[in-house]
C-alpha positions as CSV (number, residue, x, y, z in Angstrom):
1,M,0.0,0.0,0.0
2,I,1.3,3.4,-0.9
3,L,0.0,6.5,0.9
4,K,0.8,9.9,-0.4
5,Y,1.2,13.1,1.7
6,E,2.4,16.6,0.7
7,S,4.4,19.0,2.8
8,T,5.9,22.5,2.2
9,V,9.6,23.0,2.6
10,G,10.5,26.1,4.8
11,K,13.7,27.8,5.9
12,A,15.1,26.2,9.1
13,D,17.5,29.0,10.2
14,V,18.5,32.5,9.5
15,K,21.6,31.4,7.5
16,G,19.3,29.5,5.1
17,K,21.6,26.4,4.8
18,S,19.0,23.9,6.1
19,S,15.3,23.4,5.4
20,R,12.4,22.4,7.6
21,V,9.3,20.4,6.8
22,I,6.2,19.5,8.8
23,I,5.7,15.8,9.2
24,P,2.1,14.9,8.5
25,R,0.2,13.7,11.6
26,E,-0.6,10.4,10.0
27,I,3.1,9.7,9.4
28,V,3.9,10.7,13.0
29,K,1.4,8.2,14.2
30,M,2.6,5.4,11.9
31,L,6.2,5.9,13.0
32,G,5.2,6.3,16.7
33,L,7.2,9.6,16.9
34,E,7.4,12.0,19.8
35,W,9.0,15.4,20.0
36,G,12.7,15.0,20.2
37,D,12.8,11.7,18.4
38,K,15.4,11.3,15.6
39,L,14.8,10.2,12.0
40,I,17.1,8.4,9.7
41,W,16.9,9.6,6.1
42,N,18.1,7.3,3.3
43,A,18.6,8.5,-0.3
44,D,18.7,5.9,-3.0
45,I,20.2,7.5,-6.1
46,G,19.5,5.6,-9.3
47,D,19.0,6.0,-13.1
48,K,15.3,6.9,-12.6
49,G,16.0,9.6,-9.9
50,V,16.2,9.7,-6.1
51,T,14.0,7.8,-3.7
52,I,14.0,9.0,-0.1
53,T,13.0,6.8,2.7
54,V,12.6,7.9,6.3
55,K,12.4,5.8,9.5
56,A,12.4,6.4,13.2
57,A,15.8,5.9,14.7
58,K,16.0,3.0,17.2
59,E,17.6,3.7,20.6
60,D,20.8,2.0,19.5
61,E,21.0,4.2,16.3
62,K,20.6,7.5,18.1
């Protein structure tokens, strides 16, 4: 099953070197996230583009 959500990218700091995005509530629930939790971002770069996957960091990965 594929679920699709849309977010808007915003500026994270005054220097403008990072970006910030709101995680949709449904994704927060699916991942069991709480404020302060860490996420792991994986970028798979292939011939057809980039696929990004995100997962909640486990305690031993933090």
